[in-house]
C-alpha positions as CSV (number, residue, x, y, z in Angstrom):
1,M,24.3,2.8,-28.5
2,K,21.8,-0.1,-28.3
3,K,22.9,-0.8,-24.7
4,L,22.4,2.8,-23.7
5,T,18.9,2.9,-25.3
6,L,18.0,-0.3,-23.5
7,L,19.3,1.0,-20.2
8,L,17.3,4.2,-20.6
9,L,14.1,2.3,-21.4
10,I,14.5,0.1,-18.4
11,S,15.2,3.1,-16.2
12,F,12.1,4.8,-17.5
13,F,9.8,1.8,-16.9
14,T,11.3,1.3,-13.4
15,L,10.7,4.9,-12.4
16,T,7.1,5.0,-13.8
17,S,6.1,1.7,-12.2
18,F,6.9,3.1,-8.8
19,T,4.8,6.3,-9.2
20,P,2.0,6.1,-6.7
21,P,-1.5,7.5,-7.4
22,T,-1.6,10.9,-5.5
23,K,-4.9,10.0,-4.0
24,L,-3.2,7.2,-2.1
25,L,-0.7,9.4,-0.2
26,G,-1.7,10.6,3.2
27,N,-3.2,9.4,6.5
28,W,-6.0,6.9,6.4
29,K,-8.3,5.9,9.2
30,I,-9.3,2.2,9.2
31,S,-13.0,1.7,9.4
32,K,-12.8,-2.1,9.5
33,I,-10.5,-5.0,8.8
34,I,-12.2,-8.3,8.0
35,N,-10.3,-11.6,8.0
36,T,-11.5,-13.2,4.7
37,K,-10.9,-16.7,5.9
38,T,-12.9,-16.5,9.2
39,R,-15.1,-13.5,8.5
40,K,-14.1,-12.1,11.9
41,H,-13.2,-8.4,12.5
42,D,-9.6,-7.6,13.2
43,N,-8.7,-4.6,15.4
44,S,-5.0,-4.8,15.2
45,M,-4.6,-1.3,13.6
46,D,-6.6,1.9,13.5
47,R,-4.6,4.0,11.1
48,M,-2.3,3.7,8.0
49,S,-0.1,6.4,6.5
50,F,1.4,6.3,3.0
51,K,4.1,9.0,2.7
52,Q,6.3,10.3,-0.1
53,G,9.5,8.4,-0.5
54,G,7.9,5.0,0.3
55,V,7.6,5.5,4.0
56,F,4.7,3.6,5.6
57,E,3.3,3.7,9.1
58,A,0.6,1.6,10.8
59,S,-0.7,2.5,14.2
60,K,-3.0,1.4,17.0
61,G,-3.3,4.1,19.7
62,N,0.2,5.2,20.6
63,L,1.9,2.1,19.1
64,V,3.4,3.0,15.7
65,K,5.1,0.5,13.4
66,S,7.1,1.9,10.5
67,G,8.2,0.4,7.3
68,T,8.2,0.9,3.6
69,W,5.7,0.7,0.8
70,S,5.8,0.5,-3.0
71,Y,3.2,0.5,-5.7
72,D,3.0,-1.7,-8.9
73,E,0.9,0.2,-11.4
74,N,0.6,-2.8,-13.8
75,E,-0.8,-5.1,-11.1
76,N,-2.5,-2.2,-9.1
77,L,-0.8,-3.7,-6.1
78,I,0.7,-2.2,-2.9
79,T,3.6,-4.0,-1.2
80,L,4.1,-3.2,2.5
81,N,7.2,-4.1,4.4
82,V,7.1,-3.8,8.2
83,G,9.8,-5.9,9.8
84,Q,11.1,-8.7,7.6
85,E,8.0,-9.7,5.7
86,D,6.3,-8.3,2.6
87,A,2.5,-8.0,2.5
88,H,0.9,-7.6,-1.0
89,F,-2.5,-5.8,-1.2
90,K,-4.6,-5.3,-4.3
91,I,-6.3,-1.9,-4.5
92,L,-10.0,-2.7,-5.0
93,K,-11.2,0.9,-4.6
94,L,-9.3,4.3,-4.4
95,S,-11.0,7.7,-4.3
96,K,-10.1,10.9,-2.5
97,K,-12.0,9.7,0.6
98,K,-12.1,5.9,0.4
99,L,-9.6,3.1,0.0
100,V,-10.2,-0.7,0.0
101,L,-7.3,-3.1,0.1
102,K,-7.4,-6.9,-0.2
103,N,-4.9,-9.8,0.2
104,F,-5.4,-13.5,0.6
105,E,-6.3,-13.2,4.3
106,S,-7.9,-9.8,4.9
107,K,-9.9,-6.9,3.4
108,I,-9.2,-3.4,4.8
109,Y,-11.6,-0.5,4.5
110,L,-10.1,3.0,5.0
111,K,-11.3,6.6,5.0
112,K,-9.5,9.9,4.9
């Protein structure tokens, strides 16, 4: 009985920790990306899309890169995986129209 209760608690916390804020879902236009080390602007992407089921897309013109994303509610952190590497971004601001993400090398400003 104790094992079943423990398993149910673990399942509950696992499921709730992956529930993204609904404001995050959708298509976002990148207004600017700043390299936090060099302070230079980066134009490698112009759009990001966070879809249901953990599907992520980043695009520049007609070039689209697909991957996955997940959300950690406790850390307020988004993990993106495009290819074989994970990128972790802290959500600095999230509203219906604005999103600001930051990691150790860049700060990304987005608008809906």
